[in-house]
C-alpha positions in Angstrom: -76.1 -14.1 106.7 -73.8 -13.1 109.6 -70.1 -13.8 109.7 -67.4 -13.0 112.3 -63.6 -12.8 112.3 -60.8 -10.6 113.5 -62.2 -7.7 111.4 -65.4 -7.9 113.4 -69.0 -9.1 112.7 -70.8 -8.2 109.6 -74.1 -9.0 107.9 -74.2 -10.0 104.2 -77.3 -9.1 102.2 -78.3 -10.9 99.0 -77.4 -8.0 96.7 -74.8 -8.7 94.1 -74.4 -5.3 92.6 -71.7 -2.8 93.5 -72.9 0.2 95.5 -72.5 2.7 92.7 -75.0 0.6 90.7 -77.7 0.4 93.3 -80.4 2.8 94.1 -79.1 5.2 96.8 -81.7 4.2 99.3 -80.8 0.5 99.5 -79.9 -0.8 103.0 -76.2 -1.3 103.7 -74.5 -4.3 105.2 -74.3 -3.7 108.9 -71.5 -4.2 111.4 -72.2 -4.9 115.0 -70.1 -2.8 117.4 -71.1 -0.9 120.5 -71.5 2.9 120.3 -71.3 3.1 116.5 -72.6 6.6 115.8 -76.2 6.7 114.5 -78.9 9.3 113.9 -79.7 12.1 111.5 -77.0 14.4 112.9 -74.4 12.0 111.4 -76.0 11.7 108.0 -74.8 13.9 105.0 -77.2 16.6 104.0 -77.1 15.3 100.4 -78.4 12.0 99.0 -75.6 9.5 98.3 -74.6 5.9 98.4 -74.5 3.8 101.6 -70.7 3.6 101.3 -70.4 7.4 101.4 -72.9 7.6 104.2 -70.6 5.3 106.2 -67.6 7.5 105.4 -69.5 10.6 106.5 -70.5 8.9 109.8 -67.0 7.9 110.6 -65.6 11.4 109.9 -68.2 12.8 112.2 -67.9 10.1 114.8 -64.5 8.4 114.5 -63.9 5.0 116.1 -60.5 5.4 117.7 -57.9 2.7 117.6 -56.5 2.1 121.1 -54.6 -1.2 121.0 -50.9 -0.4 121.5 -49.9 -4.0 120.9 -51.6 -4.0 117.5 -50.2 -0.6 116.6 -46.6 -1.8 117.2 -47.2 -4.7 114.8 -48.3 -2.4 111.9 -45.9 -1.5 109.2 -46.5 -0.8 105.5 -45.8 -3.9 103.4 -42.6 -4.0 101.4 -43.0 -3.1 97.7 -43.1 -6.3 95.7 -42.9 -6.5 91.9 -44.3 -10.0 91.7 -46.0 -12.8 93.5 -47.4 -16.2 92.7 -50.9 -16.3 91.2 -52.0 -18.2 94.3 -51.0 -15.3 96.5 -52.7 -12.7 94.3 -56.3 -13.6 95.1 -58.5 -12.2 97.8 -60.0 -13.9 100.8 -62.5 -12.6 103.3 -60.0 -12.1 106.2 -56.6 -13.5 105.1 -55.6 -15.8 108.0 -58.3 -14.7 110.3 -60.5 -17.7 109.7 -57.6 -20.0 110.8 -57.8 -18.5 114.4 -59.5 -20.6 117.0 -62.6 -19.1 118.6 -60.9 -18.6 121.9 -58.1 -16.7 120.2 -60.5 -14.5 118.4 -62.3 -13.6 121.7 -59.0 -12.7 123.4 -58.0 -10.4 120.5 -61.5 -8.8 120.5 -61.1 -7.9 124.1 -57.8 -6.1 123.3 -59.6 -3.6 121.1 -61.0 -0.6 122.9 -63.6 1.3 120.8 -64.2 4.9 121.5 -66.3 7.3 119.6 -65.1 10.9 119.4 -66.6 14.0 117.9 -63.4 15.9 117.2 -59.8 15.0 116.3 -56.8 16.8 117.7 -53.4 16.7 116.0 -52.1 14.6 118.8 -54.5 11.8 118.0 -52.9 11.0 114.6 -51.1 7.6 114.6 -49.5 5.0 112.4 -48.5 7.4 109.7 -46.7 6.1 106.6 -43.1 7.3 107.0 -42.5 10.5 105.1 -46.1 11.5 104.9 -46.9 14.4 107.1 -50.0 14.3 109.2 -52.7 16.2 107.4 -53.5 19.4 109.3 -56.6 19.3 111.4 -58.4 21.8 109.2 -58.0 19.3 106.3 -59.4 16.5 108.4 -62.5 17.9 110.1 -65.7 17.4 108.1 -67.2 19.9 110.5 -65.5 22.6 108.5 -67.4 21.8 105.3 -68.4 25.5 105.1 -64.9 26.8 105.1 -64.0 28.8 102.0 -61.8 26.4 100.1 -59.2 28.3 98.1 -58.9 27.9 94.3 -55.6 28.3 92.4 -54.3 31.2 94.4 -51.4 33.0 92.7 -51.3 30.9 89.6 -52.0 32.5 86.2 -54.9 30.4 85.1 -54.8 31.6 81.5 -51.1 30.9 81.3 -51.8 27.4 82.7 -54.6 26.7 80.2 -52.8 28.0 77.1 -49.3 26.6 77.6 -48.0 23.1 78.0 -51.3 21.3 78.0 -52.5 20.7 74.5 -54.7 17.9 75.8 -56.7 20.1 78.1 -56.6 17.3 80.7 -56.3 18.4 84.3 -56.5 17.0 87.8 -58.4 18.6 90.7 -56.5 20.4 93.5 -55.7 18.3 96.5 -55.5 19.7 100.0 -52.5 18.6 102.1 -50.0 17.8 99.3 -46.9 19.7 98.1 -47.8 23.0 96.4 -45.8 22.0 93.3 -48.2 19.1 92.8 -51.1 21.5 92.6 -49.4 24.0 90.3 -51.4 22.9 87.2 -54.5 21.6 88.9 -58.0 23.0 89.1 -60.5 23.5 91.8 -64.2 23.9 90.9 -63.9 27.5 91.8 -61.3 27.9 89.1 -63.6 26.3 86.5 -66.5 28.7 87.5 -64.2 31.7 87.8 -65.0 34.9 85.8 -61.6 34.5 84.3 -63.1 31.7 82.2 -66.0 33.8 81.0 -68.9 36.0 82.0 -71.4 33.3 83.0 -75.0 33.6 81.7 -76.3 30.2 82.7 -75.0 26.6 83.4 -76.1 23.0 83.5 -74.6 20.6 86.0 -75.0 16.8 85.2 -74.1 14.6 88.1 -74.8 11.7 90.4 -74.5 13.4 93.8 -75.3 17.0 94.7 -74.8 19.2 97.7 -76.7 22.2 96.5 -75.7 24.7 99.2 -72.0 23.8 98.7 -72.4 24.0 94.9 -73.8 27.5 95.0 -70.9 28.7 97.1 -68.5 27.5 94.4 -69.9 30.0 91.9 -68.5 33.5 92.2 -70.9 35.8 94.1 -71.8 37.7 90.9 -72.9 34.5 89.2 -74.8 32.8 92.0 -78.2 33.9 90.8 -77.7 33.0 87.2 -79.9 30.1 86.0 -78.6 26.6 86.9 -80.1 23.3 85.6 -79.3 20.2 87.7 -79.5 17.0 85.7 -79.9 14.0 88.1 -81.2 10.5 88.3 -82.8 10.6 91.8 -86.2 8.9 92.3 -88.8 8.9 95.1 -87.3 10.0 98.5 -84.0 11.0 97.0 -85.7 13.1 94.4 -87.8 14.8 97.1 -84.7 15.5 99.1 -82.9 17.1 96.1 -85.9 19.2 95.4 -85.9 20.4 99.0 -82.3 21.3 98.8 -82.9 23.3 95.6 -86.1 25.0 96.8 -84.5 28.1 98.5 -82.8 29.0 95.1 -85.2 30.4 92.6 -82.6 30.2 89.9 -82.2 26.4 90.1 -84.3 24.1 88.0 -84.1 20.3 87.9 -84.2 17.6 85.2 -84.7 14.0 86.1 -82.9 11.6 83.8 -85.1 8.6 83.0 -83.7 5.3 84.5 -86.0 2.6 83.3 -83.7 -0.4 83.8 -83.1 -1.7 87.3 -79.8 -0.7 89.1 -79.1 2.1 86.6 -77.7 5.4 87.8 -77.2 8.9 86.3 -73.4 8.7 86.7 -72.4 11.3 84.1 -70.4 14.3 85.3 -70.5 17.3 83.0 -70.8 21.0 83.1 -72.2 23.2 80.3 -71.2 26.8 80.8 -72.8 29.5 78.6 -71.0 32.8 78.7 -71.4 36.2 77.0 -68.2 35.2 75.2 -69.2 31.7 74.1 -69.7 28.2 75.5 -67.5 25.8 77.4 -68.0 22.0 78.0 -66.4 20.4 81.1 -66.4 16.6 81.4 -65.0 15.3 84.7 -65.2 12.7 87.4 -66.2 14.5 90.6 -69.5 14.6 92.4 -70.8 18.0 93.3 -69.9 17.6 97.0 -67.0 19.0 99.0 -65.3 15.7 99.6 -64.8 15.0 95.9 -62.9 18.2 95.4 -60.8 18.0 98.6 -58.4 15.1 98.9 -59.2 12.7 96.0 -57.5 12.2 92.6 -60.1 13.4 90.0 -59.9 14.1 86.3 -61.2 17.0 84.2 -61.3 17.7 80.5 -61.9 21.4 79.8 -63.0 22.4 76.4 -61.8 25.5 74.6 -64.0 28.5 74.7 -66.4 27.9 71.8 -67.5 31.0 69.9 -70.9 31.5 68.4 -71.4 30.2 64.9 -71.6 33.0 62.3 -75.2 33.4 61.2 -76.2 30.6 63.6 -76.3 27.9 60.9 -76.9 24.5 62.5 -74.9 22.5 60.0 -71.5 24.1 60.7 -69.1 24.2 63.6 -68.3 20.5 64.1 -64.8 19.1 64.5 -63.1 16.2 62.7 -63.9 14.2 65.8 -67.7 14.9 65.4 -67.8 16.1 69.0 -70.7 18.5 68.4 -72.9 16.0 66.7 -72.1 13.3 69.3 -72.8 15.7 72.3 -76.1 16.7 70.7 -77.0 13.0 70.2 -76.1 12.3 73.9 -78.3 15.1 75.1 -81.2 14.0 72.9 -81.1 10.5 74.4 -82.5 12.0 77.6 -85.6 13.0 75.8 -86.0 15.8 78.3 -87.7 19.2 77.3 -85.5 21.1 79.7 -82.4 20.0 77.7 -83.9 21.2 74.4 -82.6 24.8 75.0 -79.1 23.5 75.7 -79.2 21.4 72.5 -80.1 24.7 70.7 -77.2 26.5 72.5 -74.8 23.8 71.3 -76.1 24.1 67.7 -75.4 27.9 67.9 -71.7 27.4 68.7 -68.6 26.4 66.8 -67.0 23.3 68.4 -64.6 22.7 65.5 -61.5 23.2 67.7 -62.3 20.0 69.7 -59.7 17.2 69.3 -61.2 14.5 71.5 -64.0 11.9 70.9 -67.0 11.7 73.1 -67.9 8.2 74.5 -71.2 8.0 76.3 -73.5 5.4 77.8 -77.3 5.8 78.0 -79.8 3.3 79.4 -81.5 1.0 76.9 -81.3 -2.1 74.8 -79.6 -1.4 71.4 -79.5 -3.5 68.3 -78.0 -3.3 64.8 -76.0 -0.1 64.1 -77.4 1.5 67.3 -75.1 -0.9 69.3 -72.2 1.2 68.1 -73.5 4.4 69.6 -72.9 3.7 73.3 -70.8 2.0 75.9 -67.9 -0.3 75.0 -69.2 -0.8 71.5 -68.8 2.9 70.9 -65.2 2.6 72.1 -64.7 -0.4 69.8 -66.1 1.5 66.8 -63.8 4.6 67.4 -60.7 2.4 67.8 -61.5 0.5 64.7 -62.0 3.7 62.6 -59.5 6.1 64.0 -56.7 4.2 65.9 -53.5 3.3 64.2 -52.8 -0.4 63.8 -49.9 -1.7 65.9 -47.2 -4.1 64.8 -47.2 -7.0 67.3 -50.1 -5.4 69.0 -50.9 -8.5 71.1 -48.0 -7.5 73.4 -49.4 -4.0 74.1 -51.1 -4.1 77.5 -54.5 -2.6 78.4 -54.7 -0.6 81.7 -58.0 0.0 83.4 -58.2 2.2 86.5 -61.5 2.7 88.4 -63.1 3.3 91.8 -66.0 0.8 91.8 -66.5 -2.7 90.5 -69.7 -4.5 89.4 -70.4 -8.2 89.1 -68.2 -9.7 86.4 -69.6 -13.2 86.4 -68.2 -16.6 87.5 -65.0 -16.2 85.5 -63.2 -13.9 83.1 -64.9 -15.4 80.0 -68.3 -14.2 81.0 -67.7 -10.5 80.2 -64.3 -9.0 81.2 -62.0 -11.0 78.8 -64.7 -11.6 76.2 -66.8 -8.7 74.9 -65.3 -6.0 77.0 -61.6 -6.8 76.3 -62.4 -7.4 72.6 -63.5 -3.7 72.5 -60.4 -2.5 74.3 -57.9 -4.4 72.1 -59.5 -3.2 68.8 -56.8 -1.2 67.0 -57.5 0.0 63.5 -59.4 -1.4 60.5 -57.1 -4.4 60.3 -58.0 -5.5 63.8 -58.1 -9.3 64.4 -61.4 -11.1 64.3 -63.2 -11.5 67.7 -61.7 -14.0 70.0 -59.6 -14.3 73.1 -56.7 -11.7 73.0 -53.3 -12.4 74.5 -52.8 -8.7 75.4 -52.0 -8.3 79.1 -54.7 -6.7 81.2 -53.7 -4.6 84.2 -56.4 -3.3 86.5 -55.7 -0.6 89.1 -57.8 -0.5 92.2 -56.8 0.7 95.7 -55.7 -1.9 98.2 -56.8 -1.8 101.9 -53.3 -0.5 102.6 -53.7 2.3 100.0 -56.8 3.4 101.8 -55.5 3.1 105.3 -52.4 5.2 104.6 -54.3 7.9 102.5 -54.8 11.5 103.4 -58.4 10.8 104.4 -57.7 7.5 106.0 -60.3 4.8 106.0 -63.2 7.2 105.1 -61.6 7.5 101.7 -63.0 4.0 101.1 -66.5 5.5 101.1 -65.8 6.5 97.5 -64.6 3.0 96.6 -67.9 1.1 97.0 -66.7 -2.4 96.1 -69.0 -4.7 98.3 -68.3 -7.9 100.0 -71.3 -9.4 98.3 -69.8 -8.8 94.9 -66.2 -9.5 95.8 -66.7 -12.9 97.3 -68.3 -14.1 94.0 -65.3 -13.2 91.8 -62.1 -14.0 93.6 -60.7 -14.8 90.1 -60.8 -11.0 89.3 -58.3 -10.0 92.0 -55.3 -11.6 90.3 -55.5 -8.8 87.8 -55.3 -6.1 90.5 -52.6 -3.5 90.9 -52.0 -1.0 93.6 -52.7 2.7 93.4 -49.4 4.7 93.1 -49.2 8.3 91.8 -45.8 9.8 92.7 -45.8 11.3 89.2 -48.6 13.7 90.2 -47.9 13.7 94.0 -51.2 11.9 94.6 -50.2 8.5 95.9 -52.1 9.3 99.1 -55.1 11.0 97.4 -57.4 8.0 96.6 -58.7 7.9 93.1 -62.2 8.6 92.0 -61.0 9.2 88.5 -61.6 6.5 85.9 -59.1 5.9 83.1 -58.5 3.3 80.5 -55.6 3.1 78.0 -53.4 1.0 75.7 -49.7 1.1 76.1 -46.5 -0.2 74.5 -44.9 -3.2 76.3 -42.3 -0.9 77.9 -45.0 1.6 79.0 -43.4 4.5 77.2 -46.0 5.0 74.4 -49.8 5.3 74.5 -52.0 4.1 71.7 -55.1 5.8 73.2 -56.3 7.2 76.6 -59.8 7.6 77.9 -61.0 9.5 81.0 -64.6 8.8 81.9 -67.2 8.4 84.6 -67.5 4.7 83.8 -66.3 2.2 86.4 -65.6 -1.4 85.7 -69.2 -2.7 85.4 -71.6 -4.0 82.9 -74.1 -1.4 84.1 -71.7 1.4 82.9 -70.3 -0.2 79.7 -73.1 -2.5 78.6 -73.4 -6.2 78.2 -74.5 -8.3 75.2 -77.8 -10.1 75.2 -79.7 -12.3 72.7 -76.6 -14.2 71.6 -74.8 -11.0 70.9 -77.5 -9.2 68.9 -78.4 -6.7 71.6 -76.3 -4.4 74.0 -78.0 -3.6 77.3 -76.8 -0.6 79.3 -78.2 0.5 82.6 -76.6 3.8 83.4 -75.6 7.2 82.0 -71.9 7.7 81.7 -69.6 10.2 79.8 -66.0 10.4 78.9 -63.5 11.7 76.3 -61.1 9.6 74.2 -57.7 10.9 73.3 -56.4 9.4 70.0 -53.0 10.3 68.7 -54.3 10.7 65.1 -56.5 13.7 66.2 -53.3 15.4 67.3 -51.3 14.5 64.2 -49.3 11.8 65.9 -48.8 8.0 65.6 -48.7 7.6 69.4 -48.4 9.7 72.6 -45.2 9.5 74.7 -45.8 9.0 78.4 -45.0 12.2 80.3 -42.5 11.4 83.0 -43.9 13.9 85.5 -47.5 15.0 85.4 -46.8 18.7 86.2 -43.4 19.1 84.5 -44.8 21.7 82.1 -42.6 22.8 79.2 -39.7 20.5 80.4 -41.1 17.7 78.3 -42.3 17.6 74.7 -45.9 18.8 74.2 -46.7 15.5 72.6 -46.1 13.7 75.9 -49.4 12.7 77.6 -49.8 13.3 81.3 -50.9 10.0 82.9 -51.9 10.8 86.5 -50.5 7.6 88.1 -47.2 5.6 88.0 -46.3 3.2 85.2 -45.9 0.3 85.0 -48.5 -0.4 87.7 -47.4 -2.6 90.6 -49.2 -5.9 91.1 -50.7 -6.6 94.5 -48.4 -8.4 96.8 -49.3 -11.6 98.6 -50.7 -9.7 101.6 -52.6 -7.0 99.6 -56.3 -7.1 99.5 -58.7 -5.0 97.5 -60.6 -2.4 99.5 -64.0 -3.6 100.4 -66.2 -0.9 101.9 -68.8 -2.8 103.9 -66.6 -4.9 106.2 -64.7 -3.5 109.2 -61.0 -3.0 109.5 -60.0 -2.9 113.2 -56.5 -4.5 113.2 -54.5 -1.3 112.2 -55.2 2.4 112.5 -55.4 4.8 109.6 -53.5 8.1 109.3 -56.0 9.7 111.8 -55.6 6.9 114.4 -59.0 5.4 113.6 -60.5 2.1 112.7 -63.1 1.5 110.0 -66.5 0.5 111.2 -68.9 1.0 108.3 -72.1 1.5 110.4 
């Protein structure tokens, strides 16, 4: 079905799944525009979603914005704290459909589309006031091979051991203030010999650029055994094997995905050292773009020593992290993971103070329902969260980078089974039913993406599709803007996913979860058979921070993410601003597969997805 408006002409397919939940080889919606860059030269060398392919093409072949009249009309919207519920929805092209056909044609003629291979610093236009133009070397995808620096000059051990009892970090972001990277980690930091003398590693992920990944390891570790755990099938699998073929030390493990639209979305590193074992659970794909100018989260375990005498029954924590990690790995039923299960058995994980929350594909009944997805979160909150007086007034915040089909209204999944899990709080939790607890969902607006460090191509990592969005306008009244002054990352679009429960004044946290799981049934699971069965499509993994595991009743919200020892160690570093700001009447959620041609991004470009 073809539609046309001021944003351009686009084709809508029949798919109703978000891009992150579809097989990577599905065809994208296509936008008709002359000279849109095509061909293998503009395709990424790794397999990825159609949204990311579109972003890659537009970085390689930008579509310049050249309409001076339109540029003069563009200004960032004023910050608004409220708006009527009528104004908070989303429509396909705001007032565009009200234009008469002849008006549309006149406006279309005003837009001059040029495709350019390079970008000079003179070309940058329509910057948000106060945000410096990103240097050219931060903007050119042609420089993927550049040696991206890790945490130069910072004492990594000092950073790890002091002021961060939660071991929760953000990735470094190129193009922001140095102070906002002072406690952040690049992948090269994580793989640094300062963290241990590496013997072998396993990388669980969704998207791999193998050549880039190898360069992130220190030279002395680049020939150590590496296991890549992936979910690719058919052509994508063949492509990944071809990427890995030049490296004799790389082996591959294909995660079984037997349910349609499932993905291997987990992002984890297992790092075996001479000195012990480390587990890293994070939110970044293993490609340069995900470690460059995005907001990403990392949980870095302590260095786990070997168990004395190697007894299998010892070395677990009060959070049962060891047993749960082994159960998660066993769910793959993969021979190549057996040796990693044995490695975990041989190490002492008793210092862990977080809970593991995973999703694995399948249909689960009885007590097995509680092992995975949102029912796993529900079980942990029931057993280990402290009950809250007047808990109905404590809001839930969900923050994510992709959205699946939620159904015709909130009662179908979001505010029924999913919210019931999120509002569970201690053994005295209320019986199932509609909760009055406010629900705040944080997802970047079009304006967030337009004014970001990457510009419109940042939207390639926010694969909310028009096919899904137009079926659930009701959802967008819950949406809040991305703002992260606390961590200096307002212009670094989020690929991190977080969920938490806060006090009404947003000063205390009842629990906090960082995970790979976006807002989708595929990731979290959906009930079937009248509630008797939980069906999950994808692999996901995250860690849950509960105050009780730290000897606290609640966490205080840290005022500044990187304030270090200036705030109490019991203050939790939330990476974005609280309270979140509701979309204004003119804000729209970012939709990846429609064009944006009315205003330029921070690089002076428009968004033409194909």
